[in-house]
N, C-alpha and C positions, 0 to 999 in steps of 0.2 A: 548470657548463656541460658538455655532452657534448664529448668530445674529437673532433678532426677525423678524418674517415675516413682509412684508410691510403692513402698515395699510391703510384702506380705507380713514382714516381721513387725511387731509393735515397737514404736519408738521408745516408750517407757520414759523413766526419768533419769536413766543412767547417762553419764557423760559419753561422748563419742569414743573416747579412749580412757581407760582407767588402768593404771599400773600401780601395783602394791607390793613393796618388798622384793622387787625383781633383782635376782642375782644371776649373772651369766659369767661363765669361766671358759678360758681357752687353756686347757692343761692346768698349770699351777697359777696362771695369771687371771686375776679377777677383772673382767672388762666392765661389768655393771655391778655395783655394790649397794644392795638394799635400796634401790631406787623406787620412789613413789611419786607419781604426778598424774594429773588429769587434763583432758582436753575437752572443752565444752562444745556441744553441738552448735553448728552454724557459725563457728569462729575460725579465724586464722591464728594458729598457734605456732610460734617459732621455737625450735629446740636448738640452742646454741652451745658452743663449747670448742675448745682447741682440738686439734687432731689427736685422736686417741682417747677422747673423753668418754666414749661409749655411745655416741649418738647413733651411729649406723647399726650397731648391735641391737640397741633398744628398738629402733624402728623395724629392723628385720624380724624381731620377735613379734612386734605388733602386726606385721604383715603375714605372719605365719610361717616364715622361713626357718625359724629357730624355736626350739622348745625351752621354756624357762628351766633353769636348774633349781631355782627356788623362787617363790612368790607367784603372783597371779597377774595375768594380762587379760583385759576384756576390751573388745573392739566392737562398737555398735551393739553392746550387750552380749556378744558372743565370744567364745574361746577361739582364738585364731587358728589353733591346730585341730581341736576336736570338731569344731563347726566350720571347717574350712570351705566345704562345698556351699554352705549357705552364705558365707561371708564374701567369697571372691566376687560374685556378681555385684556387690554393693560398694566395693572399694576400687580405687585406681591407684597405681603405683608408678611414679616416674623415677627411674634410676638416674644416678649422676652420669653414667655412661653405659653404653651397651643397650641391650634389649631388642636389637634388630639384627637380622642376618647381614653379613658383610656385603653380599652382592645384590640384595633386594633393593628395588627402587623405593624411594621414600613414600610415594603415593600408594604403591602396591602394599607396602607394609601397613600403612594406616587403614586401607580398605580391608586387609586381611583381619586386623584386630577388630574392626567394626563388625565384621560378620560373625565374630564370636559372641556378640552381645545381643540380647533380645530387643532392646530399644536404643540403638546407637544414634548418636548425633549425625547430622548431615555432614559427610566428610568434605564435600565441596565447600560448605560454609566454614567449617573448622580449618581447612587448609588455607582459605583466603584470610581468615582472621589471624592466623599465626604466621602468615607470610611464607607458606610452603609451596605456593603455586609455581614459583620460578624454579624450584628444585625438585618437583614431583617426580621427574623421570631420571633423576640422578641416583646412582647406587649409593647405598648408605655409607660405604667406606670412603666415598669421595665428597661427602658433605662436610662443610666446615663444622667446627665445634658448636657454634651457635645454632646452625641448622639441625644438627643432631639433637640438641637440647629441645628445640621447638617441636621436632618430630616426637621425641620422647614425651613431651607434655601433651601433645595431641593424642598419642596412644593411651595415656593415662586418663584422658577426659572423654574419649569418644563413647565410652559405655555409660555415660551419665552417672558417675559414682555419687554416693551419699557422702563419702569420705575419701579424700585423695591425699596421698603422701607424696611430697615433691622434694627431691634431694638436689640442692644447688640448681634451681630451675632456670636461672639466667646466666650461668657460667658460659663464657665465650660469646655472649650476645653483644651486639652493638647497642648504644644507648636507646635508639628508637625501639628496637625489638624488646629490650628490657622493660621499657615503659608499657608497651603493648601487653606484655606478659603480666605486669603488675595490675593493669586494668582488668585483664581477664580473671585473675585470681580474686580481685575485689568483687567482680560480678558474680563469681561462683558463691562467695560468702553471702552476697545479697539475695541469692536464690536459695539459700539454706544449706549449701554444701559446706562441709567442714574441711578445712585445709590444714595439714600438718607440714611445716616447712623447716628444712634445714638449709642454712646458707652461711657463707663467709662474708657476704656483703651486709654490713651493719645498716647501711641506709635502707636496704631492702626490708630488713626486719623492722626497723623503726617505722617505715611507711606503711607496711602491710599488717603487722601482727597486732591482734587484740591482747595477746598475752605471750610472754616470753619465759621459757624455762632455760636457765643456764646450768649446764652440768660440767663436771670436771672429775677426771679419774673415776668415772662411773657413779658419782654421787650428785644429787641435786644440790646446787649451791644456793640458788635464789630463784623465785618466781615473782612475776608481776607484769603490769602493763609497761610498755616502753616509757611512758611518762613517769610512772612510779619509780622505775629503776634509774632513769637518767636524772630525775630531779632529786628524789630522796631527801627533800628538805634543804638541798644545797643549790646555790644559785648558778655557779659557773665553775670553770676550771682554767687553770694556767698550765700549759704544757711547756716544760723546759727541756731542751736537748742541748748538750754541751759537747765540746770538741774532744775532751779527754775525760777519763773516769772521775767521778765525784770524789772529794776527800772523804775519809772515814767520818761517820757520824753526820753526814750532810742532811738527811731528812730531819733528824732531831734538832740540829742547829737552825735550820730554816724554819721549822715549826715554832721554835722559841721566838724567833724574830717576828713571825706573823701573828702569833696568838693562838689561844686554845680553840677558837672557832674554826680554825683552818686545819685541814688534814693534808699531810704530805706523804705521798706514796711513791717510793722509788721503784721504777719498772725494770731497769737494768743498770749497767754501769754508767751509762751516759744520758739517761732520761728519767724524769720524774713528773708527777702530776700533782698540782696543788688544787684542792677541792674545797669550796666554801663560798662565803659571800665575797667573792673576789671582784675587784674593780680596778680602776687605773692606779689607785693608791697602792693596792696590793702588788700590782705589776711593778711599780717603782721600788717597793721594798725588796722584791725578788731580785731586781736588777742591782740594787745596792748590795745585797747579800753576795751576789756573784762577784762584784768588784772587790769586796772585802776579803773574800776567800780565794781570789785568784782564779775564778772559774770563768771561762770564756763561752758565752752562749752561742750555739749554732742557730737555734730557733727559740724564740720566747713569744708565745702566743696566748691570748686570752679568748676563751670561747665557751659555749655551752657544753656541759657534760654530755657525752655520747654513749651509745651502747658499747662501742669499742672501748671507751674508757672504763666502763663497768666491768667488762670481761677481763681486761688487763688487770684491774685492781683486785678482782676476785680470784683469778686463776694464775696471774703472773705470766700468762702466755698469750701471744697474739693468735688471731684466727687466720691461719695461712691456708689458702686454697690448695 
């Protein structure tokens, strides 16, 4: 992908996004609670968390759609509300859904958005790259979910943004289109474009992100690279899913059997994760513990710790699209 044109605004040393003490409310409900995080320029940063964690509200504030109740937000060194006219030409926003008129043809919509920018990308090349050629004359309402996502991404990129916010960029896409999108986002980073990504696909975040921020109930829980978060000094995990609820005190009992170097986290009534220097011997001990306590495993698997494991352990909730 061609790099964005040089901006008249000085790049400075500020991060692409800087959020400090952000508080956002809906009536009496606090959606974002004293949140602080940064996004470095030229990176792909994933913001992860369960539904209702405050991700969308946070990003809408960065995009200038909402005004902070407390705290500060700076995007490319600018205030997203006060400096909106200066900021809009420099960012791209891909919504999870919508963003186009129901009856407009896909290619007409992309060409219309391109004409709003001073130095747009070639829409022919962008359409070909994102596989929109076959549906260019199809009305938006008749596009598949994956096609709508590809059009949304094209609309966000056509203006050569310095910073692009992408919300669930590959939802509804087939595997080939998903990998094409991953390659495109990686190319954007290589060209110096900053990407802020929200996704429920943990493989997507692990493959693409330089840094991950996990938030829950409006607060930052942890930040780090995917490797830092998934390794964390621990080698692997054992995931145990049983056919009926665990007996009382199961995590503590299993931890005593396995030793202090092992962590046991119960995810729900019928599943838990064992984290630590796990190997085949540990697997055998877990199996023996199940037999002693009359627990019938439905699945018992040994594998590397994933971002999904980290989110479950930290929030107790799955990432559900």
